[in-house]
Every structure is written in C-alpha cells, then in structure tokens.
C-alpha positions as CSV (number, residue, x, y, z in Angstrom):
1,M,-0.4,0.4,-0.2
2,V,2.6,2.3,1.0
3,P,4.7,2.0,-2.1
4,L,2.3,2.2,-4.5
5,A,1.1,5.2,-2.8
6,L,4.3,6.8,-3.0
7,L,4.6,6.3,-6.7
8,F,1.3,7.6,-7.7
9,W,2.0,10.9,-5.9
10,L,5.7,10.6,-7.3
11,V,4.0,10.4,-10.7
12,I,1.0,13.2,-10.1
13,E,4.0,15.8,-8.1
14,I,6.3,15.0,-11.3
15,G,3.6,15.5,-13.6
16,T,2.1,18.6,-11.9
17,Y,5.8,20.4,-12.3
18,L,5.6,19.6,-16.1
19,A,2.2,20.7,-16.5
20,I,2.9,24.2,-14.4
21,G,6.8,24.5,-16.6
22,R,5.3,23.6,-20.3
23,L,1.5,25.1,-19.8
24,G,2.0,27.7,-17.4
25,L,5.7,29.2,-17.5
26,H,5.8,27.9,-21.7
27,A,8.9,26.3,-21.1
28,D,10.3,24.1,-23.3
29,W,10.7,20.4,-22.1
30,P,14.2,20.2,-20.9
31,L,13.4,23.5,-19.2
32,A,10.4,22.3,-17.5
33,L,11.8,18.8,-17.1
34,A,14.6,20.3,-15.7
35,G,12.5,22.2,-13.4
36,A,10.2,19.4,-12.2
37,I,13.0,17.6,-11.1
38,G,14.7,20.9,-9.2
39,C,11.3,21.6,-7.4
40,L,10.9,17.0,-6.7
41,L,14.5,17.4,-5.0
42,G,13.4,21.5,-3.8
43,L,10.5,19.9,-2.0
44,R,12.4,17.7,-0.1
45,A,15.4,19.4,0.7
46,G,12.6,21.7,2.8
47,I,10.7,18.6,4.6
48,N,14.7,17.8,5.6
49,T,15.4,20.9,7.0
50,T,12.5,21.5,8.7
51,T,13.2,18.3,10.7
52,W,16.4,19.5,11.7
53,V,15.3,22.6,12.6
54,F,12.8,21.2,15.3
55,A,15.8,18.7,16.1
56,I,18.1,21.8,16.9
57,I,15.2,23.7,19.1
58,L,14.0,21.1,21.2
59,G,16.8,18.8,20.8
60,S,18.2,16.9,24.2
61,P,22.2,18.2,25.1
62,A,24.4,16.4,23.0
63,K,27.6,16.4,22.8
64,P,29.0,19.4,20.8
65,M,29.7,19.0,16.7
66,S,31.4,21.0,14.1
67,S,29.7,23.0,12.5
68,K,31.4,20.9,9.3
69,A,30.1,18.1,11.0
70,M,26.8,19.1,11.3
71,L,26.6,20.5,7.9
72,R,27.9,16.7,6.4
73,M,25.5,14.7,8.9
74,I,22.3,17.2,7.6
75,A,23.6,16.2,3.7
76,V,23.9,12.2,4.2
77,E,20.6,12.4,6.2
78,Y,18.9,14.4,2.8
79,L,20.4,12.0,0.2
80,A,19.2,8.5,2.8
81,F,16.0,10.8,2.4
82,L,15.7,11.1,-1.2
83,R,16.7,7.4,-1.4
84,L,14.4,6.2,0.7
85,F,10.9,8.3,-0.2
86,I,12.1,8.4,-4.0
87,L,14.6,5.3,-5.2
88,T,13.4,2.5,-2.6
89,L,9.6,2.8,-1.4
90,P,8.1,3.6,-4.7
91,F,9.9,0.7,-6.3
92,E,10.2,-1.3,-3.7
93,R,9.8,-5.0,-5.5
94,L,13.1,-4.1,-7.7
95,W,15.1,-3.3,-4.0
96,M,13.4,-6.3,-2.0
97,P,12.7,-9.6,-2.8
98,A,10.5,-12.2,-0.7
99,D,12.3,-12.8,2.7
100,R,14.5,-16.2,2.1
101,L,13.3,-18.1,5.4
102,R,15.2,-21.5,6.2
103,P,15.6,-23.6,8.8
104,C,17.6,-21.5,12.0
105,A,17.0,-21.0,15.9
106,R,16.1,-17.7,16.0
107,P,15.6,-16.0,13.0
108,I,15.4,-11.7,12.8
109,V,12.1,-9.8,12.3
110,L,12.5,-6.2,10.8
111,V,9.8,-3.7,11.9
112,H,9.1,-0.2,10.1
113,G,8.7,3.0,11.0
114,Y,6.4,5.6,10.4
115,G,5.1,6.0,6.8
116,C,7.5,3.2,5.6
117,S,7.0,-0.4,4.6
118,R,9.5,-3.3,4.5
119,G,11.5,-1.4,1.8
120,A,13.1,0.4,4.7
121,W,15.6,-2.4,5.6
122,S,16.9,-2.9,2.1
123,S,20.3,-2.3,3.5
124,L,20.0,-3.6,6.8
125,R,18.7,-6.7,5.3
126,R,21.4,-7.8,3.0
127,R,24.0,-6.8,5.7
128,L,22.4,-9.2,8.2
129,E,22.0,-11.7,5.8
130,A,25.6,-11.5,4.9
131,A,26.4,-12.1,8.7
132,G,24.9,-15.2,8.7
133,H,21.1,-14.7,9.8
134,V,17.8,-15.6,7.9
135,V,15.5,-12.2,8.2
136,A,12.0,-11.3,7.9
137,T,10.2,-8.4,6.8
138,V,6.9,-6.6,7.4
139,S,4.6,-4.2,5.6
140,L,2.4,-2.4,8.1
141,T,-0.6,-1.1,6.5
142,P,-2.7,1.1,6.6
143,P,0.1,3.5,7.4
144,V,-1.8,5.9,9.5
145,A,-3.7,3.0,11.7
146,N,-3.5,2.7,15.2
147,L,-0.9,1.3,16.7
148,G,-3.2,-1.2,18.4
149,K,-4.3,-2.4,14.9
150,L,-1.3,-2.8,13.5
151,E,0.1,-5.5,16.6
152,P,-2.1,-8.3,14.8
153,Q,0.0,-8.0,11.4
154,L,3.3,-8.3,13.3
155,K,1.9,-10.9,15.5
156,Q,0.8,-13.5,12.4
157,R,4.2,-12.4,10.9
158,I,5.9,-13.9,13.7
159,E,3.9,-16.6,13.8
160,E,4.5,-17.3,10.0
161,V,8.5,-16.8,10.5
162,C,8.7,-19.6,13.6
163,A,6.8,-21.9,11.8
164,A,9.6,-21.3,8.1
165,T,12.2,-21.5,10.2
166,G,11.4,-24.2,12.9
167,A,12.3,-21.5,15.4
168,R,10.6,-21.2,19.0
169,R,11.7,-17.7,18.8
170,V,12.8,-14.3,17.0
171,T,14.9,-11.6,17.8
172,L,12.7,-8.3,17.0
173,I,14.8,-5.3,15.5
174,A,12.3,-2.2,15.0
175,H,13.0,1.3,13.6
176,S,11.2,4.3,14.9
177,M,7.6,3.5,15.6
178,G,8.2,-0.1,14.4
179,G,9.8,-0.5,18.3
180,L,6.1,1.0,19.7
181,V,4.5,-1.6,17.8
182,C,6.7,-4.4,18.6
183,R,6.2,-3.0,22.6
184,C,1.9,-3.6,22.2
185,Y,3.0,-7.2,21.1
186,L,5.1,-8.2,24.0
187,A,2.2,-6.1,26.3
188,R,-0.3,-8.6,24.4
189,H,1.7,-11.8,24.1
190,G,4.2,-11.8,26.5
191,G,7.6,-13.1,25.0
192,S,6.9,-16.6,24.4
193,R,8.2,-16.2,21.0
194,V,10.1,-13.2,21.1
195,G,14.3,-13.8,22.8
196,K,15.3,-10.0,22.5
197,L,14.0,-6.7,21.2
198,I,16.2,-3.6,19.5
199,T,14.6,-0.9,18.9
200,L,16.5,2.3,16.4
201,S,15.4,5.6,17.3
202,T,12.1,4.7,18.7
203,P,10.5,7.4,20.2
204,H,9.6,5.0,23.4
205,Q,8.1,8.4,25.5
206,G,6.8,10.1,22.0
207,T,8.2,12.6,19.6
208,A,7.0,16.2,19.3
209,L,7.3,16.0,15.9
210,A,4.2,13.3,16.3
211,R,2.2,16.5,16.5
212,F,2.8,17.6,12.9
213,G,1.7,14.4,11.8
214,I,-0.9,12.3,9.8
215,G,-3.3,9.7,11.2
216,H,-4.0,8.1,14.3
217,N,-0.5,6.3,15.2
218,A,1.1,9.8,14.8
219,R,-1.7,10.9,17.9
220,E,-0.4,8.3,20.2
221,M,3.6,9.4,19.5
222,E,2.9,12.8,21.1
223,P,4.4,13.0,24.2
224,G,2.0,12.5,27.1
225,S,-0.7,10.7,25.0
226,L,-3.0,8.1,26.2
227,W,-1.3,5.1,24.4
228,L,2.3,6.1,25.6
229,T,0.9,6.4,29.4
230,D,-0.5,3.3,29.1
231,M,2.3,1.5,27.2
232,A,4.4,3.0,30.3
233,G,3.5,0.9,33.0
234,E,3.7,-2.4,30.7
235,K,7.4,-4.0,31.0
236,P,8.4,-6.0,27.9
237,G,9.2,-9.0,29.4
238,V,12.5,-10.0,27.4
239,P,15.9,-8.9,27.0
240,C,15.5,-5.5,25.2
241,V,18.2,-3.2,23.8
242,S,17.0,0.6,22.9
243,L,19.1,2.4,20.2
244,R,19.6,5.6,21.2
245,N,20.4,8.4,18.3
246,P,21.2,11.5,19.8
247,Y,21.4,13.7,17.3
248,D,18.0,12.2,15.4
249,N,16.1,14.8,13.8
250,F,12.9,13.2,13.9
251,V,12.2,11.8,17.4
252,M,12.8,15.1,19.7
253,P,14.0,15.4,22.7
254,Q,16.3,13.0,21.7
255,D,16.3,11.6,25.3
256,L,12.8,10.7,24.6
257,Q,14.3,7.4,22.8
258,K,15.4,6.1,26.5
259,L,12.8,3.0,27.6
260,P,13.1,2.4,31.2
261,G,14.4,-1.3,32.0
262,A,16.3,-1.5,28.7
263,R,19.8,-1.2,28.1
264,D,20.8,1.9,26.7
265,V,23.2,2.4,23.3
266,E,24.4,5.6,22.7
267,L,25.1,5.4,18.1
268,P,26.9,7.5,16.4
269,P,25.8,10.5,14.9
270,S,23.2,10.0,12.5
271,G,20.1,11.3,11.4
272,H,16.7,9.3,11.7
273,I,16.9,8.0,8.2
274,A,20.4,7.6,7.8
275,Q,21.1,5.1,10.0
276,L,19.3,2.8,7.9
277,Y,22.2,2.6,5.7
278,D,24.8,3.6,7.9
279,P,27.4,0.7,7.8
280,A,29.1,1.6,11.9
281,I,25.2,1.9,13.0
282,A,24.5,-1.8,11.1
283,A,27.7,-3.3,12.6
284,I,26.1,-2.4,16.1
285,V,23.2,-4.2,15.3
286,I,24.9,-7.5,13.8
287,A,26.9,-7.4,17.1
288,E,23.5,-6.9,19.6
289,C,22.0,-9.6,17.2
290,A,24.8,-12.2,17.6
291,N,24.5,-11.5,21.7
292,T,21.4,-13.4,22.4
293,G,22.4,-16.6,24.1
294,E,21.7,-18.7,21.0
295,N,23.4,-19.9,17.7
296,N,21.3,-18.4,14.8
297,A,22.5,-21.0,12.4
C-alpha cells in the first residue's frame, strides 16, 4: 500500500510540475523537466531542513559537533531521505525480493517505522544476511492506523516466521514507530515468541514532531498521549536494547528514545533515515543480534 501510494504521488507531483512548466510558464521540454526535478528535490530539501530546525530547537543536550560535521550529517540525511522515499519505497519490488527463510534457531524480524514499508530495510537486511542471519520483514498497513491495530499483523508475521524456520523465538529489530508496535505485541502476548527486542531511534516516550504527523498513530506518538501513558506501565518482559540517536531529527527531544528497563546504547551521529544505511550502525545492530545466547545458524 505504501509503495503504490508513494509511486502514485511521485507521478502526480512530477506531472504537476511539468504541467506548470509547459502550460503555465511556456518552457520547452528540457527546461520544464529540469524545473520539475528541481522542485521535486527542493520540496524534500525543505522537509529535511524543517526536521533539523525542530531537532535543534527541541533537542536534548548532546556532545558538541563542529559546523562541518553537522552540515555533513544533514547532507547525508537528505540523500538518505531521497533514496528511501524516491528510489526505494516507490519501487520496493526492485530492491526487496521475498524473504529468504530457512530453518534456524533464532530468525530476525524487521519492523519498519512511520510512513514506511518493508522496503526501508533494503540495506540492513542485506548486511544481516551477509552476517549469517535469517531475516524476515513485514509491512504494516494502513500507514496511519492505530498502533494497536497494526500489532496483529506483526503477530501473524512472527507466527509465519516461526513456522517456516522451526524456531521457537525471534529477535525483533524495530526502527522508530516499529518499536512501539513491538512493545504492543509484547504487552498483549508476552515473550514466548520473542527472545530479544532491539529498537532503533524509537520514540518510547513520544516525539514532539508527531504533533505535525497524519493519522491515529501520530496522535499516539505525541509525548504524554494516553497510549504512551498506558504502555509505560507495560514491561517488555524480554531483554531489550534501546539504540538511541543523540542527534535524531525525527524523535525529539532525543532523550525520549530512552526506555526504562532497557539497556541504553548511544549511536554514532546520524540522521533518522540515514542510520538505516550507516555501516557503523549496522555493525552495532549485528553485534547486538549475535548477543542472544543462542546459535542463529
């Protein structure tokens, strides 16, 4: 659903820019096409810049960073944003073939974040598989539904993965909102099927940016929401690691990524989307997956 919606939006957006250039400004085709590409990239540059402005204004105290390093991090995040929402998600089938499940002791299930689909894991899934892990993914739909209504889809996928691999438990790795869906699953069903939860920049205590989001799940991710207040009393019941991004540009204040009772691990400087492609962060995730107490092979 998300890939098709993004592809449809991409076609409509480019078509609109071309129509304005050709019919409104009477530009020739090369100039109209250049203008359409410029508008396409410019709009996303504006979105990316806005998230960083909020991150700086509302951010938790972090280690000082040089202007050069900050600008580089912002640029890398912008490129990752383009990669995810223009190249990967709309054309998910080109980048994400079906999950390659086989018998193993502890498969991994990847759970994506807000506004995304399984395509968000194109890079990290490849790195995990290269490290010898069996990896499954899931796309949670519709993208604006209540978190509690997304959870049954995760439950179904976990059961499918256990049946296909012969495993008793899985390791859950979740990015952003996906960590909240995983916690909802654990609150409802316990840890009989989950050996470990690893969250990556999850707004465990909410994010101020959710106030500008669309959908029921955005309302539930606002700091102090009833959903988060109720979930705060639910202990995961399994070993849990919260990988926290101190410079995150979507979860702010960034300290809201902390989950009481979970082991807190501070990540290297990165943007919220860029961390999905960062090899250093992938290495941290892979190391956490290896620390399960069971052989994954």
